[in-house]
ChimeraX commands (.cxc) that place a marker at each C-alpha (Angstrom):
marker #1 position 197.64,103.52,-6.26 radius 0.5
marker #1 position 195.83,100.29,-7.20 radius 0.5
marker #1 position 198.20,98.40,-4.91 radius 0.5
marker #1 position 197.01,100.47,-1.94 radius 0.5
marker #1 position 193.40,99.69,-2.82 radius 0.5
marker #1 position 194.28,96.01,-2.89 radius 0.5
marker #1 position 196.01,96.29,0.48 radius 0.5
marker #1 position 192.93,98.00,1.91 radius 0.5
marker #1 position 190.86,94.98,0.90 radius 0.5
marker #1 position 192.94,92.59,3.03 radius 0.5
marker #1 position 191.42,93.55,6.41 radius 0.5
marker #1 position 187.78,93.06,5.38 radius 0.5
marker #1 position 188.66,89.83,3.55 radius 0.5
marker #1 position 190.47,88.52,6.64 radius 0.5
marker #1 position 187.48,89.42,8.82 radius 0.5
marker #1 position 185.18,87.58,6.44 radius 0.5
marker #1 position 187.37,84.48,6.56 radius 0.5
marker #1 position 187.49,84.62,10.35 radius 0.5
marker #1 position 183.69,84.82,10.51 radius 0.5
marker #1 position 183.37,81.90,8.11 radius 0.5
marker #1 position 185.88,79.82,10.09 radius 0.5
marker #1 position 184.01,80.49,13.35 radius 0.5
marker #1 position 180.71,79.58,11.70 radius 0.5
marker #1 position 182.15,76.31,10.39 radius 0.5
marker #1 position 183.73,75.41,13.73 radius 0.5
marker #1 position 180.41,75.97,15.49 radius 0.5
marker #1 position 178.50,74.00,12.86 radius 0.5
marker #1 position 180.99,71.13,13.16 radius 0.5
marker #1 position 180.58,71.10,16.95 radius 0.5
marker #1 position 176.78,71.11,16.70 radius 0.5
marker #1 position 177.05,68.23,14.21 radius 0.5
marker #1 position 179.02,66.21,16.78 radius 0.5
marker #1 position 182.64,66.76,15.73 radius 0.5
marker #1 position 185.19,66.56,18.54 radius 0.5
marker #1 position 187.75,69.28,19.18 radius 0.5
marker #1 position 190.45,66.81,18.12 radius 0.5
marker #1 position 188.72,66.32,14.76 radius 0.5
marker #1 position 188.36,70.07,14.31 radius 0.5
marker #1 position 192.03,70.57,15.18 radius 0.5
marker #1 position 192.98,68.07,12.49 radius 0.5
marker #1 position 190.81,69.78,9.89 radius 0.5
marker #1 position 192.39,73.15,10.74 radius 0.5
marker #1 position 195.92,71.75,10.71 radius 0.5
marker #1 position 196.39,72.43,14.42 radius 0.5
marker #1 position 198.38,70.23,16.78 radius 0.5
marker #1 position 195.83,69.69,19.56 radius 0.5
marker #1 position 192.25,70.06,20.66 radius 0.5
marker #1 position 193.38,72.85,23.01 radius 0.5
marker #1 position 194.77,74.76,20.04 radius 0.5
marker #1 position 191.44,74.41,18.24 radius 0.5
marker #1 position 189.51,75.62,21.28 radius 0.5
marker #1 position 191.89,78.55,21.70 radius 0.5
marker #1 position 191.52,79.39,18.00 radius 0.5
marker #1 position 187.75,79.53,18.43 radius 0.5
marker #1 position 188.12,81.77,21.48 radius 0.5
marker #1 position 190.32,84.18,19.50 radius 0.5
marker #1 position 187.81,84.20,16.63 radius 0.5
marker #1 position 184.95,84.94,19.04 radius 0.5
marker #1 position 186.94,87.78,20.66 radius 0.5
marker #1 position 187.74,89.28,17.26 radius 0.5
marker #1 position 184.10,89.02,16.17 radius 0.5
marker #1 position 182.97,90.75,19.37 radius 0.5
marker #1 position 185.46,93.55,18.84 radius 0.5
marker #1 position 184.25,94.06,15.25 radius 0.5
marker #1 position 180.63,93.99,16.41 radius 0.5
marker #1 position 181.42,96.55,19.14 radius 0.5
marker #1 position 183.04,98.88,16.60 radius 0.5
marker #1 position 180.07,98.41,14.27 radius 0.5
marker #1 position 177.61,99.12,17.11 radius 0.5
marker #1 position 179.46,102.33,17.99 radius 0.5
marker #1 position 178.83,103.59,14.46 radius 0.5
marker #1 position 175.10,103.43,15.23 radius 0.5
marker #1 position 175.01,104.77,18.77 radius 0.5
marker #1 position 176.46,104.19,22.19 radius 0.5
marker #1 position 173.00,103.06,23.31 radius 0.5
marker #1 position 173.32,100.04,20.97 radius 0.5
marker #1 position 176.55,99.06,22.76 radius 0.5
marker #1 position 174.73,99.34,26.11 radius 0.5
marker #1 position 171.80,97.31,24.76 radius 0.5
marker #1 position 174.06,94.54,23.45 radius 0.5
marker #1 position 175.88,94.41,26.79 radius 0.5
marker #1 position 172.54,94.06,28.61 radius 0.5
marker #1 position 171.42,91.29,26.23 radius 0.5
marker #1 position 174.75,89.52,26.76 radius 0.5
marker #1 position 174.29,89.73,30.54 radius 0.5
marker #1 position 170.81,88.22,30.25 radius 0.5
marker #1 position 172.18,85.51,27.96 radius 0.5
marker #1 position 174.84,84.58,30.54 radius 0.5
marker #1 position 172.24,84.62,33.35 radius 0.5
marker #1 position 169.92,82.29,31.47 radius 0.5
marker #1 position 172.79,79.98,30.47 radius 0.5
marker #1 position 173.86,79.72,34.13 radius 0.5
marker #1 position 170.38,78.54,35.19 radius 0.5
marker #1 position 170.29,74.74,34.86 radius 0.5
marker #1 position 166.54,74.69,35.43 radius 0.5
marker #1 position 165.76,77.43,32.89 radius 0.5
marker #1 position 163.88,75.26,30.38 radius 0.5
marker #1 position 161.26,74.32,32.99 radius 0.5
marker #1 position 160.72,77.72,34.57 radius 0.5
marker #1 position 157.78,78.70,32.35 radius 0.5
marker #1 position 156.21,77.65,29.07 radius 0.5
marker #1 position 158.14,79.99,26.78 radius 0.5
marker #1 position 161.48,79.71,28.60 radius 0.5
marker #1 position 163.23,77.75,25.81 radius 0.5
marker #1 position 161.98,80.26,23.23 radius 0.5
marker #1 position 163.23,83.18,25.34 radius 0.5
marker #1 position 166.62,81.47,25.67 radius 0.5
marker #1 position 166.84,81.07,21.89 radius 0.5
marker #1 position 165.62,84.64,21.26 radius 0.5
marker #1 position 168.24,86.08,23.60 radius 0.5
marker #1 position 170.96,83.89,22.06 radius 0.5
marker #1 position 170.02,85.19,18.59 radius 0.5
marker #1 position 169.98,88.78,19.85 radius 0.5
marker #1 position 173.58,88.57,21.10 radius 0.5
marker #1 position 174.89,88.38,17.52 radius 0.5
marker #1 position 172.09,90.22,15.71 radius 0.5
marker #1 position 172.63,93.45,13.76 radius 0.5
marker #1 position 171.46,96.59,15.62 radius 0.5
marker #1 position 167.88,96.59,14.26 radius 0.5
marker #1 position 167.42,92.92,14.95 radius 0.5
marker #1 position 169.10,93.28,18.33 radius 0.5
marker #1 position 166.50,95.80,19.44 radius 0.5
marker #1 position 163.53,93.80,18.13 radius 0.5
marker #1 position 164.73,90.52,19.66 radius 0.5
marker #1 position 165.55,92.14,23.00 radius 0.5
marker #1 position 162.14,93.76,23.15 radius 0.5
marker #1 position 160.43,90.43,22.37 radius 0.5
marker #1 position 162.43,88.65,25.08 radius 0.5
marker #1 position 161.48,91.29,27.66 radius 0.5
marker #1 position 157.79,90.98,26.72 radius 0.5
marker #1 position 157.92,87.18,27.03 radius 0.5
marker #1 position 159.71,87.43,30.37 radius 0.5
marker #1 position 157.13,89.93,31.65 radius 0.5
marker #1 position 154.33,87.50,30.71 radius 0.5
marker #1 position 156.12,84.76,32.67 radius 0.5
marker #1 position 155.85,86.82,35.83 radius 0.5
marker #1 position 158.35,88.01,38.37 radius 0.5
marker #1 position 158.14,84.87,40.50 radius 0.5
marker #1 position 159.06,82.54,37.60 radius 0.5
marker #1 position 162.52,84.11,37.33 radius 0.5
marker #1 position 165.49,83.59,39.66 radius 0.5
marker #1 position 167.00,86.72,41.19 radius 0.5
marker #1 position 170.05,86.91,38.91 radius 0.5
marker #1 position 167.80,86.76,35.84 radius 0.5
marker #1 position 165.47,89.45,37.26 radius 0.5
marker #1 position 168.49,91.75,37.68 radius 0.5
marker #1 position 169.59,91.12,34.08 radius 0.5
marker #1 position 166.03,91.78,32.84 radius 0.5
marker #1 position 165.92,95.05,34.77 radius 0.5
marker #1 position 169.19,96.12,33.13 radius 0.5
marker #1 position 167.89,95.13,29.69 radius 0.5
marker #1 position 164.61,96.99,30.24 radius 0.5
marker #1 position 166.60,100.10,31.13 radius 0.5
marker #1 position 168.77,99.72,28.03 radius 0.5
marker #1 position 165.69,99.37,25.83 radius 0.5
marker #1 position 164.18,102.51,27.27 radius 0.5
marker #1 position 167.26,104.52,26.23 radius 0.5
marker #1 position 166.76,103.35,22.63 radius 0.5
marker #1 position 163.22,104.68,22.23 radius 0.5
marker link #1:1,2 radius 0.2
marker link #1:2,3 radius 0.2
marker link #1:3,4 radius 0.2
marker link #1:4,5 radius 0.2
marker link #1:5,6 radius 0.2
marker link #1:6,7 radius 0.2
marker link #1:7,8 radius 0.2
marker link #1:8,9 radius 0.2
marker link #1:9,10 radius 0.2
marker link #1:10,11 radius 0.2
marker link #1:11,12 radius 0.2
marker link #1:12,13 radius 0.2
marker link #1:13,14 radius 0.2
marker link #1:14,15 radius 0.2
marker link #1:15,16 radius 0.2
marker link #1:16,17 radius 0.2
marker link #1:17,18 radius 0.2
marker link #1:18,19 radius 0.2
marker link #1:19,20 radius 0.2
marker link #1:20,21 radius 0.2
marker link #1:21,22 radius 0.2
marker link #1:22,23 radius 0.2
marker link #1:23,24 radius 0.2
marker link #1:24,25 radius 0.2
marker link #1:25,26 radius 0.2
marker link #1:26,27 radius 0.2
marker link #1:27,28 radius 0.2
marker link #1:28,29 radius 0.2
marker link #1:29,30 radius 0.2
marker link #1:30,31 radius 0.2
marker link #1:31,32 radius 0.2
marker link #1:32,33 radius 0.2
marker link #1:33,34 radius 0.2
marker link #1:34,35 radius 0.2
marker link #1:35,36 radius 0.2
marker link #1:36,37 radius 0.2
marker link #1:37,38 radius 0.2
marker link #1:38,39 radius 0.2
marker link #1:39,40 radius 0.2
marker link #1:40,41 radius 0.2
marker link #1:41,42 radius 0.2
marker link #1:42,43 radius 0.2
marker link #1:43,44 radius 0.2
marker link #1:44,45 radius 0.2
marker link #1:45,46 radius 0.2
marker link #1:46,47 radius 0.2
marker link #1:47,48 radius 0.2
marker link #1:48,49 radius 0.2
marker link #1:49,50 radius 0.2
marker link #1:50,51 radius 0.2
marker link #1:51,52 radius 0.2
marker link #1:52,53 radius 0.2
marker link #1:53,54 radius 0.2
marker link #1:54,55 radius 0.2
marker link #1:55,56 radius 0.2
marker link #1:56,57 radius 0.2
marker link #1:57,58 radius 0.2
marker link #1:58,59 radius 0.2
marker link #1:59,60 radius 0.2
marker link #1:60,61 radius 0.2
marker link #1:61,62 radius 0.2
marker link #1:62,63 radius 0.2
marker link #1:63,64 radius 0.2
marker link #1:64,65 radius 0.2
marker link #1:65,66 radius 0.2
marker link #1:66,67 radius 0.2
marker link #1:67,68 radius 0.2
marker link #1:68,69 radius 0.2
marker link #1:69,70 radius 0.2
marker link #1:70,71 radius 0.2
marker link #1:71,72 radius 0.2
marker link #1:72,73 radius 0.2
marker link #1:73,74 radius 0.2
marker link #1:74,75 radius 0.2
marker link #1:75,76 radius 0.2
marker link #1:76,77 radius 0.2
marker link #1:77,78 radius 0.2
marker link #1:78,79 radius 0.2
marker link #1:79,80 radius 0.2
marker link #1:80,81 radius 0.2
marker link #1:81,82 radius 0.2
marker link #1:82,83 radius 0.2
marker link #1:83,84 radius 0.2
marker link #1:84,85 radius 0.2
marker link #1:85,86 radius 0.2
marker link #1:86,87 radius 0.2
marker link #1:87,88 radius 0.2
marker link #1:88,89 radius 0.2
marker link #1:89,90 radius 0.2
marker link #1:90,91 radius 0.2
marker link #1:91,92 radius 0.2
marker link #1:92,93 radius 0.2
marker link #1:93,94 radius 0.2
marker link #1:94,95 radius 0.2
marker link #1:95,96 radius 0.2
marker link #1:96,97 radius 0.2
marker link #1:97,98 radius 0.2
marker link #1:98,99 radius 0.2
marker link #1:99,100 radius 0.2
marker link #1:100,101 radius 0.2
marker link #1:101,102 radius 0.2
marker link #1:102,103 radius 0.2
marker link #1:103,104 radius 0.2
marker link #1:104,105 radius 0.2
marker link #1:105,106 radius 0.2
marker link #1:106,107 radius 0.2
marker link #1:107,108 radius 0.2
marker link #1:108,109 radius 0.2
marker link #1:109,110 radius 0.2
marker link #1:110,111 radius 0.2
marker link #1:111,112 radius 0.2
marker link #1:112,113 radius 0.2
marker link #1:113,114 radius 0.2
marker link #1:114,115 radius 0.2
marker link #1:115,116 radius 0.2
marker link #1:116,117 radius 0.2
marker link #1:117,118 radius 0.2
marker link #1:118,119 radius 0.2
marker link #1:119,120 radius 0.2
marker link #1:120,121 radius 0.2
marker link #1:121,122 radius 0.2
marker link #1:122,123 radius 0.2
marker link #1:123,124 radius 0.2
marker link #1:124,125 radius 0.2
marker link #1:125,126 radius 0.2
marker link #1:126,127 radius 0.2
marker link #1:127,128 radius 0.2
marker link #1:128,129 radius 0.2
marker link #1:129,130 radius 0.2
marker link #1:130,131 radius 0.2
marker link #1:131,132 radius 0.2
marker link #1:132,133 radius 0.2
marker link #1:133,134 radius 0.2
marker link #1:134,135 radius 0.2
marker link #1:135,136 radius 0.2
marker link #1:136,137 radius 0.2
marker link #1:137,138 radius 0.2
marker link #1:138,139 radius 0.2
marker link #1:139,140 radius 0.2
marker link #1:140,141 radius 0.2
marker link #1:141,142 radius 0.2
marker link #1:142,143 radius 0.2
marker link #1:143,144 radius 0.2
marker link #1:144,145 radius 0.2
marker link #1:145,146 radius 0.2
marker link #1:146,147 radius 0.2
marker link #1:147,148 radius 0.2
marker link #1:148,149 radius 0.2
marker link #1:149,150 radius 0.2
marker link #1:150,151 radius 0.2
marker link #1:151,152 radius 0.2
marker link #1:152,153 radius 0.2
marker link #1:153,154 radius 0.2
marker link #1:154,155 radius 0.2
marker link #1:155,156 radius 0.2
marker link #1:156,157 radius 0.2
marker link #1:157,158 radius 0.2
marker link #1:158,159 radius 0.2
view
């Protein structure tokens, strides 16, 4: 049955390669590579194909993360969803960086929490909520306040 063991290794190996490819695409973009350049490096025909490839890799990574979170607890899934909502709310706010002193740090903390393992997810989410509370209610736009309220509720179910 060694052949079956080898077959069983294919899925995890493929997932690892997908994660590595996504990481390299994102690093290339941050380093200034265009989508056309990335498409060429991946052997794809167009920049659209490269962008679509990244979207598929992100969707697959989210699905794996969701399955992994479910192995811990449903409350981790709820917490990650709340962190993702806050991340989207902050990203949609063009004036976020100037809202309060620690706003850029909160943005980066929340961005890191989105992809963090369950223990790190909780710690980063809790830190972001504390920093946002120090900023004060009036420093936050309404859509961010709603996302913070949802995240605070999700954190309370994990205690």
